[in-house]
C-alpha positions as CSV (number, residue, x, y, z in Angstrom):
1,M,-2.9,20.5,24.2
2,H,-6.3,18.9,23.3
3,P,-6.2,15.2,21.3
4,N,-7.4,17.3,18.0
5,A,-4.8,19.9,18.2
6,E,-2.0,17.3,18.6
7,L,-3.9,15.6,15.4
8,I,-3.6,18.6,13.1
9,T,0.4,19.1,15.0
10,R,1.1,15.6,13.6
11,F,-0.6,16.2,10.1
12,Y,1.8,19.4,9.5
13,G,4.3,17.7,11.6
14,A,3.9,15.0,8.6
15,L,4.1,17.4,5.7
16,Q,7.2,19.0,7.0
17,R,9.0,15.6,6.7
18,R,7.2,15.5,3.1
19,D,5.5,12.0,4.9
20,G,2.0,12.0,2.6
21,A,0.9,8.4,3.6
22,M,1.2,9.8,7.2
23,M,-0.9,12.6,6.3
24,A,-3.6,10.8,4.8
25,A,-3.6,8.4,8.0
26,C,-4.7,11.3,9.9
27,Y,-7.8,11.4,7.8
28,A,-11.1,9.2,8.3
29,P,-11.7,7.0,4.8
30,A,-14.7,9.6,3.7
31,V,-12.5,12.9,4.4
32,I,-13.8,15.9,2.2
33,F,-10.8,18.4,1.4
34,S,-11.0,21.2,-0.3
35,D,-9.0,24.6,-1.3
36,P,-9.0,27.0,-4.5
37,V,-7.2,24.3,-6.4
38,F,-8.4,21.1,-5.7
39,P,-12.4,22.7,-4.9
40,R,-13.3,19.5,-3.7
41,L,-11.7,16.0,-3.1
42,E,-13.2,12.8,-1.4
43,G,-11.5,10.0,0.5
44,A,-8.7,8.0,-0.7
45,H,-8.0,11.1,-3.5
46,A,-7.6,13.6,-0.4
47,G,-5.0,11.4,0.6
48,A,-3.6,10.9,-2.5
49,M,-3.4,14.3,-2.7
50,W,-1.1,15.0,-0.5
51,R,1.3,11.9,-1.2
52,M,1.7,13.3,-4.8
53,L,2.6,17.2,-3.5
54,C,5.0,15.4,-1.2
55,E,6.8,13.4,-3.6
56,R,6.9,16.5,-6.1
57,G,7.8,18.8,-3.7
58,A,11.4,18.4,-3.2
59,D,12.5,21.8,-1.9
60,L,9.4,22.2,-0.3
61,E,9.5,24.0,3.3
62,V,6.4,24.2,5.6
63,I,5.6,26.0,9.1
64,F,2.8,26.0,10.4
65,G,1.1,27.2,13.9
66,D,-1.9,29.1,15.7
67,V,-3.1,25.6,16.1
68,H,-6.6,25.7,18.2
69,A,-9.2,22.6,18.8
70,D,-11.9,21.4,20.4
71,D,-13.8,18.1,20.3
72,A,-15.4,19.2,16.7
73,R,-13.2,21.8,14.8
74,G,-9.9,22.9,14.6
75,S,-7.8,25.6,12.8
76,A,-4.9,26.2,11.5
77,H,-2.1,28.7,9.6
78,W,0.8,26.9,7.3
79,D,3.1,28.7,5.3
80,A,4.3,26.6,2.4
81,R,7.8,27.7,-0.1
82,Y,8.1,25.3,-2.7
83,T,9.0,25.6,-6.6
84,F,6.5,25.3,-8.5
85,T,7.6,22.6,-11.2
86,Q,5.6,23.4,-14.4
87,T,7.1,26.9,-14.4
88,G,10.5,26.7,-12.0
89,R,9.5,29.8,-10.3
90,K,9.3,30.1,-6.5
91,V,5.9,29.9,-4.3
92,L,5.2,31.0,-0.5
93,N,1.3,30.1,-0.1
94,R,0.4,31.3,3.0
95,I,-2.6,28.8,3.9
96,D,-5.4,29.1,6.6
97,A,-6.5,25.4,7.4
98,T,-10.1,24.6,9.1
99,F,-11.0,21.1,10.1
100,E,-14.0,19.3,11.4
101,F,-13.5,15.9,13.3
102,S,-14.8,12.9,14.4
103,D,-14.1,9.6,16.0
104,G,-10.0,11.0,16.3
105,A,-9.6,11.8,12.7
106,I,-10.1,14.1,10.7
107,V,-13.5,14.4,8.2
108,R,-13.5,17.6,6.5
109,H,-10.4,19.9,5.6
110,T,-10.3,23.1,4.2
111,D,-7.3,25.4,3.0
112,S,-8.0,28.9,2.0
113,F,-5.9,31.1,0.1
114,D,-5.6,34.1,-2.5
115,L,-5.7,32.0,-5.4
116,H,-4.9,35.1,-7.4
117,R,-1.9,36.0,-5.4
118,W,-0.6,31.9,-5.8
119,M,-0.8,32.2,-9.7
120,R,0.9,35.6,-10.2
121,Q,3.9,33.8,-8.1
122,A,3.8,30.1,-10.3
123,L,2.3,31.1,-13.4
124,G,4.3,34.9,-13.4
125,P,3.0,37.4,-16.1
126,V,-0.2,35.5,-17.3
127,G,-1.1,34.7,-13.9
128,L,-0.5,39.0,-12.5
129,L,-2.6,39.6,-16.0
130,L,-5.2,36.7,-16.4
131,G,-5.0,35.0,-13.0
132,W,-8.1,36.6,-12.1
133,T,-10.7,35.0,-14.8
134,P,-12.5,32.2,-14.8
135,L,-10.7,30.7,-18.1
136,V,-7.6,30.8,-15.9
137,K,-8.7,29.8,-12.7
138,N,-10.6,26.4,-14.6
139,K,-7.3,25.9,-16.5
140,V,-5.2,25.8,-13.3
141,R,-8.1,23.1,-11.4
142,S,-8.2,20.9,-14.6
143,S,-4.5,20.9,-14.9
144,A,-4.1,20.0,-11.1
145,A,-6.9,17.6,-11.1
146,A,-5.0,15.5,-14.4
147,A,-1.7,15.6,-12.8
148,L,-3.2,13.9,-9.6
149,A,-5.3,11.6,-11.4
150,A,-2.6,10.7,-13.4
151,W,-0.5,10.0,-10.2
152,E,-2.9,7.9,-8.6
153,A,-3.2,5.9,-12.0
154,K,0.7,5.3,-11.7
155,H,0.8,4.2,-8.2
156,A,-2.4,2.3,-8.3
157,G,-0.6,-0.8,-7.4
158,A,2.0,0.7,-4.9
159,G,-0.8,1.6,-1.8
160,A,-1.5,4.7,-3.1
161,Q,-5.1,5.0,-2.3
162,R,-6.3,4.2,1.7
């Protein structure tokens, strides 16, 4: 197995164990992460997001596979099952990930998934009827950013930053 494929496997293995610190350790200090909810997180904020999600994801179940990597790029597919805490609704999110590597670390990580599908599951009728609108998408993004900022502030003295 290519060393970068092993890195991806270590990353998702840590997610399966809800080990956000190990996930963050797979990232370069200047990593750039993006997905439909967190459009751009840089550096320590990306690692903090995984720590927060691992801490809060009491019933998180992750299955990953289709891992491919070479010296510069990689990809994987992963499914996450969990309860969205704000609504108590069950979610199955199917995600395709791409990676870029440098010096044995992930320098760019992009997760792609259908945000409207996620909102239909997580938000119920509101997500079904209005999840496609910019207003609701922006509300989800701003709520996620606020939650991450609050989590980072709460954990600032506890080694949450890398």
